[in-house]
PyMOL Python script that loads the backbone (N, CA, C, O; Angstrom):
from pymol import cmd

cmd.read_pdbstr("""\
ATOM      1  N   MET A   1     -36.449  37.816 -28.153  1.00  0.00           N
ATOM      2  CA  MET A   1     -36.458  37.453 -26.669  1.00  0.00           C
ATOM      3  C   MET A   1     -34.861  37.163 -26.298  1.00  0.00           C
ATOM      4  O   MET A   1     -34.611  36.124 -25.686  1.00  0.00           O
ATOM      5  N   SER A   2     -33.843  38.008 -26.636  1.00  0.00           N
ATOM      6  CA  SER A   2     -32.488  37.412 -26.375  1.00  0.00           C
ATOM      7  C   SER A   2     -32.216  38.062 -25.033  1.00  0.00           C
ATOM      8  O   SER A   2     -32.577  39.232 -24.900  1.00  0.00           O
ATOM      9  N   LYS A   3     -31.629  37.450 -24.032  1.00  0.00           N
ATOM     10  CA  LYS A   3     -31.319  38.030 -22.912  1.00  0.00           C
ATOM     11  C   LYS A   3     -29.861  38.749 -22.970  1.00  0.00           C
ATOM     12  O   LYS A   3     -29.017  38.439 -23.810  1.00  0.00           O
ATOM     13  N   LYS A   4     -29.691  39.625 -22.097  1.00  0.00           N
ATOM     14  CA  LYS A   4     -28.367  40.376 -22.140  1.00  0.00           C
ATOM     15  C   LYS A   4     -27.950  40.051 -20.772  1.00  0.00           C
ATOM     16  O   LYS A   4     -28.724  40.179 -19.824  1.00  0.00           O
ATOM     17  N   PHE A   5     -26.692  39.614 -20.642  1.00  0.00           N
ATOM     18  CA  PHE A   5     -26.155  39.306 -19.283  1.00  0.00           C
ATOM     19  C   PHE A   5     -25.402  40.562 -18.930  1.00  0.00           C
ATOM     20  O   PHE A   5     -24.979  41.262 -19.850  1.00  0.00           O
ATOM     21  N   SER A   6     -25.186  40.930 -17.598  1.00  0.00           N
ATOM     22  CA  SER A   6     -24.655  41.960 -17.061  1.00  0.00           C
ATOM     23  C   SER A   6     -23.092  41.913 -16.715  1.00  0.00           C
ATOM     24  O   SER A   6     -22.319  42.852 -16.523  1.00  0.00           O
ATOM     25  N   LYS A   7     -22.876  40.601 -16.696  1.00  0.00           N
ATOM     26  CA  LYS A   7     -21.349  40.285 -16.345  1.00  0.00           C
ATOM     27  C   LYS A   7     -20.698  40.197 -17.613  1.00  0.00           C
ATOM     28  O   LYS A   7     -21.287  39.760 -18.602  1.00  0.00           O
ATOM     29  N   GLN A   8     -19.313  40.654 -17.640  1.00  0.00           N
ATOM     30  CA  GLN A   8     -18.215  40.508 -18.653  1.00  0.00           C
ATOM     31  C   GLN A   8     -17.915  38.669 -18.673  1.00  0.00           C
ATOM     32  O   GLN A   8     -18.020  37.891 -17.725  1.00  0.00           O
ATOM     33  N   THR A   9     -17.544  38.392 -20.025  1.00  0.00           N
ATOM     34  CA  THR A   9     -17.054  37.106 -19.944  1.00  0.00           C
ATOM     35  C   THR A   9     -15.658  37.119 -19.572  1.00  0.00           C
ATOM     36  O   THR A   9     -14.981  38.114 -19.832  1.00  0.00           O
ATOM     37  N   VAL A  10     -15.124  36.043 -18.950  1.00  0.00           N
ATOM     38  CA  VAL A  10     -13.925  35.998 -18.124  1.00  0.00           C
ATOM     39  C   VAL A  10     -12.804  35.385 -19.450  1.00  0.00           C
ATOM     40  O   VAL A  10     -13.012  34.407 -20.169  1.00  0.00           O
ATOM     41  N   GLU A  11     -11.720  36.219 -19.472  1.00  0.00           N
ATOM     42  CA  GLU A  11     -10.689  35.625 -20.193  1.00  0.00           C
ATOM     43  C   GLU A  11      -9.768  34.751 -19.582  1.00  0.00           C
ATOM     44  O   GLU A  11      -9.218  35.154 -18.557  1.00  0.00           O
ATOM     45  N   LEU A  12      -9.472  33.539 -20.053  1.00  0.00           N
ATOM     46  CA  LEU A  12      -8.661  32.777 -19.398  1.00  0.00           C
ATOM     47  C   LEU A  12      -7.099  33.139 -19.865  1.00  0.00           C
ATOM     48  O   LEU A  12      -6.730  33.708 -20.893  1.00  0.00           O
ATOM     49  N   ALA A  13      -6.451  32.707 -18.954  1.00  0.00           N
ATOM     50  CA  ALA A  13      -4.835  33.171 -19.039  1.00  0.00           C
ATOM     51  C   ALA A  13      -4.404  31.903 -19.732  1.00  0.00           C
ATOM     52  O   ALA A  13      -4.970  30.815 -19.619  1.00  0.00           O
ATOM     53  N   GLU A  14      -3.163  32.208 -20.583  1.00  0.00           N
ATOM     54  CA  GLU A  14      -2.576  31.147 -21.426  1.00  0.00           C
ATOM     55  C   GLU A  14      -1.845  30.166 -20.442  1.00  0.00           C
ATOM     56  O   GLU A  14      -1.023  30.417 -19.560  1.00  0.00           O
ATOM     57  N   GLN A  15      -2.513  28.702 -20.947  1.00  0.00           N
ATOM     58  CA  GLN A  15      -1.971  27.811 -19.934  1.00  0.00           C
ATOM     59  C   GLN A  15      -0.430  27.446 -20.285  1.00  0.00           C
ATOM     60  O   GLN A  15       0.099  27.622 -21.383  1.00  0.00           O
ATOM     61  N   LYS A  16       0.183  26.901 -19.127  1.00  0.00           N
ATOM     62  CA  LYS A  16       1.537  26.371 -19.161  1.00  0.00           C
ATOM     63  C   LYS A  16       1.422  24.974 -19.851  1.00  0.00           C
ATOM     64  O   LYS A  16       0.377  24.331 -19.948  1.00  0.00           O
ATOM     65  N   PRO A  17       2.464  24.657 -20.243  1.00  0.00           N
ATOM     66  CA  PRO A  17       2.556  23.098 -20.832  1.00  0.00           C
ATOM     67  C   PRO A  17       2.679  22.216 -19.612  1.00  0.00           C
ATOM     68  O   PRO A  17       3.071  22.729 -18.564  1.00  0.00           O
ATOM     69  N   SER A  18       2.399  21.029 -19.656  1.00  0.00           N
ATOM     70  CA  SER A  18       2.236  20.126 -18.629  1.00  0.00           C
ATOM     71  C   SER A  18       3.576  20.007 -17.945  1.00  0.00           C
ATOM     72  O   SER A  18       4.639  20.266 -18.509  1.00  0.00           O
ATOM     73  N   ARG A  19       3.479  19.658 -16.876  1.00  0.00           N
ATOM     74  CA  ARG A  19       4.775  19.492 -16.091  1.00  0.00           C
ATOM     75  C   ARG A  19       5.353  18.132 -16.550  1.00  0.00           C
ATOM     76  O   ARG A  19       6.570  17.969 -16.635  1.00  0.00           O
ATOM     77  N   ILE A  20       4.733  17.453 -16.755  1.00  0.00           N
ATOM     78  CA  ILE A  20       5.431  15.848 -17.298  1.00  0.00           C
ATOM     79  C   ILE A  20       5.981  16.455 -18.571  1.00  0.00           C
ATOM     80  O   ILE A  20       7.134  16.033 -18.646  1.00  0.00           O
ATOM     81  N   ARG A  21       5.766  17.122 -19.457  1.00  0.00           N
ATOM     82  CA  ARG A  21       6.375  17.357 -20.750  1.00  0.00           C
ATOM     83  C   ARG A  21       7.614  18.402 -20.517  1.00  0.00           C
ATOM     84  O   ARG A  21       8.605  18.286 -21.237  1.00  0.00           O
ATOM     85  N   ARG A  22       7.570  19.293 -19.640  1.00  0.00           N
ATOM     86  CA  ARG A  22       8.548  20.276 -19.214  1.00  0.00           C
ATOM     87  C   ARG A  22       9.804  19.559 -18.492  1.00  0.00           C
ATOM     88  O   ARG A  22      10.978  19.737 -18.818  1.00  0.00           O
ATOM     89  N   ASP A  23       9.384  18.776 -17.527  1.00  0.00           N
ATOM     90  CA  ASP A  23      10.373  18.027 -16.861  1.00  0.00           C
ATOM     91  C   ASP A  23      10.363  16.647 -16.851  1.00  0.00           C
ATOM     92  O   ASP A  23       9.670  16.062 -16.019  1.00  0.00           O
ATOM     93  N   PRO A  24      11.035  16.037 -17.661  1.00  0.00           N
ATOM     94  CA  PRO A  24      10.940  14.521 -17.732  1.00  0.00           C
ATOM     95  C   PRO A  24      11.490  13.950 -16.589  1.00  0.00           C
ATOM     96  O   PRO A  24      12.087  14.547 -15.693  1.00  0.00           O
ATOM     97  N   ALA A  25      11.220  12.592 -16.683  1.00  0.00           N
ATOM     98  CA  ALA A  25      11.410  12.164 -15.212  1.00  0.00           C
ATOM     99  C   ALA A  25      13.119  11.596 -15.226  1.00  0.00           C
ATOM    100  O   ALA A  25      13.599  11.331 -16.329  1.00  0.00           O
ATOM    101  N   SER A  26      13.859  11.453 -14.160  1.00  0.00           N
ATOM    102  CA  SER A  26      15.186  11.271 -14.320  1.00  0.00           C
ATOM    103  C   SER A  26      15.394   9.930 -14.196  1.00  0.00           C
ATOM    104  O   SER A  26      14.682   9.161 -13.550  1.00  0.00           O
ATOM    105  N   VAL A  27      16.580   9.593 -14.950  1.00  0.00           N
ATOM    106  CA  VAL A  27      16.861   8.345 -15.046  1.00  0.00           C
ATOM    107  C   VAL A  27      18.076   7.918 -13.886  1.00  0.00           C
ATOM    108  O   VAL A  27      19.112   8.570 -13.753  1.00  0.00           O
ATOM    109  N   PRO A  28      17.758   6.785 -13.140  1.00  0.00           N
ATOM    110  CA  PRO A  28      18.699   6.551 -12.255  1.00  0.00           C
ATOM    111  C   PRO A  28      20.161   6.320 -12.914  1.00  0.00           C
ATOM    112  O   PRO A  28      20.344   6.095 -14.111  1.00  0.00           O
ATOM    113  N   ASN A  29      21.111   6.408 -11.984  1.00  0.00           N
ATOM    114  CA  ASN A  29      22.470   6.151 -12.493  1.00  0.00           C
ATOM    115  C   ASN A  29      22.525   4.483 -12.661  1.00  0.00           C
ATOM    116  O   ASN A  29      22.028   3.716 -11.836  1.00  0.00           O
ATOM    117  N   PRO A  30      23.199   4.074 -13.847  1.00  0.00           N
ATOM    118  CA  PRO A  30      23.177   2.539 -14.152  1.00  0.00           C
ATOM    119  C   PRO A  30      24.165   1.863 -13.047  1.00  0.00           C
ATOM    120  O   PRO A  30      23.950   0.681 -12.779  1.00  0.00           O
ATOM    121  N   GLU A  31      24.990   2.382 -12.538  1.00  0.00           N
ATOM    122  CA  GLU A  31      25.878   1.989 -11.463  1.00  0.00           C
ATOM    123  C   GLU A  31      25.273   1.576 -10.545  1.00  0.00           C
ATOM    124  O   GLU A  31      25.396   0.390 -10.240  1.00  0.00           O
ATOM    125  N   THR A  32      24.438   2.421  -9.827  1.00  0.00           N
ATOM    126  CA  THR A  32      23.608   2.185  -8.728  1.00  0.00           C
ATOM    127  C   THR A  32      22.437   1.076  -9.004  1.00  0.00           C
ATOM    128  O   THR A  32      22.110   0.401  -8.027  1.00  0.00           O
ATOM    129  N   LEU A  33      21.886   0.870 -10.041  1.00  0.00           N
ATOM    130  CA  LEU A  33      21.062  -0.085 -10.521  1.00  0.00           C
ATOM    131  C   LEU A  33      21.733  -1.259 -10.516  1.00  0.00           C
ATOM    132  O   LEU A  33      21.074  -2.135  -9.955  1.00  0.00           O
ATOM    133  N   VAL A  34      22.903  -1.665 -10.965  1.00  0.00           N
ATOM    134  CA  VAL A  34      23.570  -2.722 -10.731  1.00  0.00           C
ATOM    135  C   VAL A  34      23.970  -3.171  -9.599  1.00  0.00           C
ATOM    136  O   VAL A  34      23.835  -4.363  -9.321  1.00  0.00           O
ATOM    137  N   ARG A  35      24.513  -2.318  -8.783  1.00  0.00           N
ATOM    138  CA  ARG A  35      25.039  -2.548  -7.426  1.00  0.00           C
ATOM    139  C   ARG A  35      23.818  -2.961  -6.384  1.00  0.00           C
ATOM    140  O   ARG A  35      24.036  -3.841  -5.552  1.00  0.00           O
ATOM    141  N   ASP A  36      22.597  -2.340  -6.446  1.00  0.00           N
ATOM    142  CA  ASP A  36      21.463  -2.828  -5.864  1.00  0.00           C
ATOM    143  C   ASP A  36      20.507  -3.798  -6.234  1.00  0.00           C
ATOM    144  O   ASP A  36      19.564  -4.155  -5.528  1.00  0.00           O
ATOM    145  N   ALA A  37      20.850  -4.318  -7.656  1.00  0.00           N
ATOM    146  CA  ALA A  37      19.977  -5.396  -8.087  1.00  0.00           C
ATOM    147  C   ALA A  37      19.910  -6.403  -7.297  1.00  0.00           C
ATOM    148  O   ALA A  37      18.779  -6.849  -7.104  1.00  0.00           O
ATOM    149  N   TRP A  38      20.842  -6.941  -6.739  1.00  0.00           N
ATOM    150  CA  TRP A  38      20.834  -8.164  -6.107  1.00  0.00           C
ATOM    151  C   TRP A  38      20.178  -8.354  -4.943  1.00  0.00           C
ATOM    152  O   TRP A  38      19.772  -9.453  -4.564  1.00  0.00           O
ATOM    153  N   TRP A  39      20.031  -7.137  -4.241  1.00  0.00           N
ATOM    154  CA  TRP A  39      19.376  -6.958  -2.861  1.00  0.00           C
ATOM    155  C   TRP A  39      17.748  -6.537  -3.126  1.00  0.00           C
ATOM    156  O   TRP A  39      16.882  -6.982  -2.372  1.00  0.00           O
ATOM    157  N   ASN A  40      17.479  -5.830  -4.021  1.00  0.00           N
ATOM    158  CA  ASN A  40      16.207  -5.622  -4.461  1.00  0.00           C
ATOM    159  C   ASN A  40      15.307  -6.552  -5.357  1.00  0.00           C
ATOM    160  O   ASN A  40      14.204  -6.313  -5.848  1.00  0.00           O
ATOM    161  N   SER A  41      16.034  -7.601  -5.423  1.00  0.00           N
ATOM    162  CA  SER A  41      15.543  -8.621  -6.320  1.00  0.00           C
ATOM    163  C   SER A  41      14.236  -9.340  -5.636  1.00  0.00           C
ATOM    164  O   SER A  41      13.985  -9.377  -4.432  1.00  0.00           O
ATOM    165  N   ARG A  42      13.503  -9.875  -6.658  1.00  0.00           N
ATOM    166  CA  ARG A  42      12.277 -10.739  -6.066  1.00  0.00           C
ATOM    167  C   ARG A  42      12.742 -11.994  -5.285  1.00  0.00           C
ATOM    168  O   ARG A  42      12.012 -12.413  -4.387  1.00  0.00           O
ATOM    169  N   GLU A  43      13.697 -12.508  -5.516  1.00  0.00           N
ATOM    170  CA  GLU A  43      14.130 -13.769  -4.925  1.00  0.00           C
ATOM    171  C   GLU A  43      14.565 -13.154  -3.294  1.00  0.00           C
ATOM    172  O   GLU A  43      14.306 -13.889  -2.341  1.00  0.00           O
ATOM    173  N   TRP A  44      15.165 -11.921  -3.059  1.00  0.00           N
ATOM    174  CA  TRP A  44      15.535 -11.625  -1.628  1.00  0.00           C
ATOM    175  C   TRP A  44      14.245 -11.352  -0.902  1.00  0.00           C
ATOM    176  O   TRP A  44      14.081 -11.608   0.291  1.00  0.00           O
ATOM    177  N   GLU A  45      13.311 -10.800  -1.717  1.00  0.00           N
ATOM    178  CA  GLU A  45      12.177 -10.348  -1.081  1.00  0.00           C
ATOM    179  C   GLU A  45      11.265 -11.662  -0.472  1.00  0.00           C
ATOM    180  O   GLU A  45      10.780 -11.727   0.658  1.00  0.00           O
ATOM    181  N   ILE A  46      11.182 -12.600  -1.462  1.00  0.00           N
ATOM    182  CA  ILE A  46      10.760 -13.766  -0.951  1.00  0.00           C
ATOM    183  C   ILE A  46      11.248 -14.303   0.143  1.00  0.00           C
ATOM    184  O   ILE A  46      10.471 -14.525   1.072  1.00  0.00           O
ATOM    185  N   ARG A  47      12.586 -14.613   0.259  1.00  0.00           N
ATOM    186  CA  ARG A  47      13.473 -15.098   1.270  1.00  0.00           C
ATOM    187  C   ARG A  47      13.339 -14.324   2.670  1.00  0.00           C
ATOM    188  O   ARG A  47      13.293 -14.890   3.763  1.00  0.00           O
ATOM    189  N   LEU A  48      13.289 -13.026   2.474  1.00  0.00           N
ATOM    190  CA  LEU A  48      12.940 -12.455   3.825  1.00  0.00           C
ATOM    191  C   LEU A  48      11.520 -12.475   4.241  1.00  0.00           C
ATOM    192  O   LEU A  48      11.306 -12.181   5.417  1.00  0.00           O
ATOM    193  N   ALA A  49      10.463 -12.783   3.448  1.00  0.00           N
ATOM    194  CA  ALA A  49       9.236 -12.831   3.890  1.00  0.00           C
ATOM    195  C   ALA A  49       9.035 -14.090   4.629  1.00  0.00           C
ATOM    196  O   ALA A  49       8.458 -14.198   5.711  1.00  0.00           O
ATOM    197  N   ILE A  50       9.572 -15.033   3.930  1.00  0.00           N
ATOM    198  CA  ILE A  50       9.631 -16.515   4.452  1.00  0.00           C
ATOM    199  C   ILE A  50      10.459 -16.537   5.927  1.00  0.00           C
ATOM    200  O   ILE A  50      10.048 -17.285   6.815  1.00  0.00           O
ATOM    201  N   GLY A  51      11.541 -15.756   6.128  1.00  0.00           N
ATOM    202  CA  GLY A  51      12.120 -15.728   7.368  1.00  0.00           C
ATOM    203  C   GLY A  51      11.646 -15.072   8.260  1.00  0.00           C
ATOM    204  O   GLY A  51      11.949 -15.336   9.424  1.00  0.00           O
ATOM    205  N   GLY A  52      10.680 -13.927   7.919  1.00  0.00           N
ATOM    206  CA  GLY A  52       9.707 -13.229   8.952  1.00  0.00           C
ATOM    207  C   GLY A  52       8.748 -14.199   9.407  1.00  0.00           C
ATOM    208  O   GLY A  52       8.540 -14.346  10.612  1.00  0.00           O
ATOM    209  N   ILE A  53       8.134 -14.887   8.510  1.00  0.00           N
ATOM    210  CA  ILE A  53       6.989 -15.744   8.857  1.00  0.00           C
ATOM    211  C   ILE A  53       7.517 -16.828   9.911  1.00  0.00           C
ATOM    212  O   ILE A  53       6.944 -16.996  10.987  1.00  0.00           O
ATOM    213  N   VAL A  54       8.602 -17.519   9.541  1.00  0.00           N
ATOM    214  CA  VAL A  54       9.185 -18.380  10.388  1.00  0.00           C
ATOM    215  C   VAL A  54       9.756 -17.787  11.780  1.00  0.00           C
ATOM    216  O   VAL A  54       9.594 -18.459  12.798  1.00  0.00           O
ATOM    217  N   PHE A  55      10.302 -16.762  11.833  1.00  0.00           N
ATOM    218  CA  PHE A  55      10.571 -16.024  13.065  1.00  0.00           C
ATOM    219  C   PHE A  55       9.011 -15.680  13.963  1.00  0.00           C
ATOM    220  O   PHE A  55       8.889 -15.837  15.178  1.00  0.00           O
ATOM    221  N   PHE A  56       8.179 -15.307  13.254  1.00  0.00           N
ATOM    222  CA  PHE A  56       6.943 -15.085  14.120  1.00  0.00           C
ATOM    223  C   PHE A  56       6.168 -16.471  14.340  1.00  0.00           C
ATOM    224  O   PHE A  56       5.370 -16.483  15.277  1.00  0.00           O
ATOM    225  N   ALA A  57       6.279 -17.370  13.758  1.00  0.00           N
ATOM    226  CA  ALA A  57       5.778 -18.899  13.993  1.00  0.00           C
ATOM    227  C   ALA A  57       6.617 -19.073  15.499  1.00  0.00           C
ATOM    228  O   ALA A  57       6.004 -19.253  16.552  1.00  0.00           O
ATOM    229  N   VAL A  58       7.888 -19.000  15.431  1.00  0.00           N
ATOM    230  CA  VAL A  58       8.852 -19.547  16.527  1.00  0.00           C
ATOM    231  C   VAL A  58       8.486 -18.927  17.694  1.00  0.00           C
ATOM    232  O   VAL A  58       8.348 -19.561  18.740  1.00  0.00           O
ATOM    233  N   ALA A  59       8.236 -17.173  17.564  1.00  0.00           N
ATOM    234  CA  ALA A  59       7.984 -16.559  18.725  1.00  0.00           C
ATOM    235  C   ALA A  59       6.567 -16.939  19.305  1.00  0.00           C
ATOM    236  O   ALA A  59       6.348 -16.993  20.516  1.00  0.00           O
ATOM    237  N   ILE A  60       5.641 -17.193  18.350  1.00  0.00           N
ATOM    238  CA  ILE A  60       4.282 -17.625  18.913  1.00  0.00           C
ATOM    239  C   ILE A  60       4.417 -18.960  19.612  1.00  0.00           C
ATOM    240  O   ILE A  60       3.861 -19.056  20.707  1.00  0.00           O
ATOM    241  N   SER A  61       5.004 -19.895  19.187  1.00  0.00           N
ATOM    242  CA  SER A  61       5.221 -21.287  19.657  1.00  0.00           C
ATOM    243  C   SER A  61       5.845 -21.015  21.111  1.00  0.00           C
ATOM    244  O   SER A  61       5.331 -21.561  22.088  1.00  0.00           O
ATOM    245  N   ALA A  62       6.863 -20.239  21.239  1.00  0.00           N
ATOM    246  CA  ALA A  62       7.611 -20.208  22.331  1.00  0.00           C
ATOM    247  C   ALA A  62       6.478 -19.438  23.628  1.00  0.00           C
ATOM    248  O   ALA A  62       6.378 -19.863  24.779  1.00  0.00           O
ATOM    249  N   LEU A  63       5.924 -18.562  23.210  1.00  0.00           N
ATOM    250  CA  LEU A  63       4.807 -17.841  23.831  1.00  0.00           C
ATOM    251  C   LEU A  63       3.803 -18.750  24.432  1.00  0.00           C
ATOM    252  O   LEU A  63       3.578 -18.757  25.643  1.00  0.00           O
ATOM    253  N   VAL A  64       3.287 -19.408  23.703  1.00  0.00           N
ATOM    254  CA  VAL A  64       2.385 -20.706  23.945  1.00  0.00           C
ATOM    255  C   VAL A  64       3.003 -21.568  24.845  1.00  0.00           C
ATOM    256  O   VAL A  64       2.304 -21.792  25.833  1.00  0.00           O
ATOM    257  N   ILE A  65       4.111 -22.139  24.828  1.00  0.00           N
ATOM    258  CA  ILE A  65       4.882 -23.084  25.610  1.00  0.00           C
ATOM    259  C   ILE A  65       5.002 -22.307  26.755  1.00  0.00           C
ATOM    260  O   ILE A  65       4.269 -22.630  27.690  1.00  0.00           O
ATOM    261  N   ASP A  66       5.749 -21.361  26.910  1.00  0.00           N
ATOM    262  CA  ASP A  66       5.805 -20.566  28.142  1.00  0.00           C
ATOM    263  C   ASP A  66       4.510 -20.371  28.911  1.00  0.00           C
ATOM    264  O   ASP A  66       4.383 -20.713  30.087  1.00  0.00           O
ATOM    265  N   LEU A  67       3.652 -19.860  28.257  1.00  0.00           N
ATOM    266  CA  LEU A  67       2.373 -19.537  28.800  1.00  0.00           C
ATOM    267  C   LEU A  67       1.471 -20.994  29.351  1.00  0.00           C
ATOM    268  O   LEU A  67       0.641 -20.952  30.259  1.00  0.00           O
ATOM    269  N   GLY A  68       1.775 -22.012  28.728  1.00  0.00           N
ATOM    270  CA  GLY A  68       1.208 -23.457  29.176  1.00  0.00           C
ATOM    271  C   GLY A  68       2.138 -23.869  30.606  1.00  0.00           C
ATOM    272  O   GLY A  68       1.598 -24.400  31.576  1.00  0.00           O
ATOM    273  N   GLU A  69       3.499 -23.560  30.565  1.00  0.00           N
ATOM    274  CA  GLU A  69       3.986 -23.838  31.788  1.00  0.00           C
ATOM    275  C   GLU A  69       3.788 -22.971  32.913  1.00  0.00           C
ATOM    276  O   GLU A  69       3.920 -23.316  34.088  1.00  0.00           O
ATOM    277  N   PHE A  70       3.476 -21.874  32.520  1.00  0.00           N
ATOM    278  CA  PHE A  70       2.984 -20.744  33.811  1.00  0.00           C
ATOM    279  C   PHE A  70       1.790 -21.257  34.335  1.00  0.00           C
ATOM    280  O   PHE A  70       1.710 -21.352  35.560  1.00  0.00           O
ATOM    281  N   LEU A  71       0.618 -21.692  33.466  1.00  0.00           N
ATOM    282  CA  LEU A  71      -0.570 -22.032  33.951  1.00  0.00           C
ATOM    283  C   LEU A  71      -0.397 -23.423  34.584  1.00  0.00           C
ATOM    284  O   LEU A  71      -0.965 -23.510  35.673  1.00  0.00           O
ATOM    285  N   ILE A  72       0.210 -24.473  34.200  1.00  0.00           N
ATOM    286  CA  ILE A  72       0.292 -25.472  34.885  1.00  0.00           C
ATOM    287  C   ILE A  72       0.613 -25.571  36.305  1.00  0.00           C
ATOM    288  O   ILE A  72      -0.037 -26.199  37.141  1.00  0.00           O
ATOM    289  N   ARG A  73       1.678 -24.894  36.502  1.00  0.00           N
ATOM    290  CA  ARG A  73       2.097 -24.799  37.920  1.00  0.00           C
ATOM    291  C   ARG A  73       1.107 -23.844  38.851  1.00  0.00           C
ATOM    292  O   ARG A  73       1.350 -23.685  40.047  1.00  0.00           O
TER     293      ARG A  73
END
""", "prot")
cmd.dss("prot")
cmd.show_as("cartoon", "prot")
cmd.util.cbc("prot")
cmd.orient("prot")
């Protein structure tokens, strides 16, 4: 009781090599890495985050004080 299929089997085309193996990642220029290293460092990221938090806190405080002055009068 073997079945015969009416459709032909599909032949797969030859696969291309993966893109990672064909095109390796480009390496950035070392001069650019050295020049931008101080700005992209973790310390600067922390400093900017703290500055943003302080600026936001001062802005909220000024808004609350201004709103309080407005509502008292």
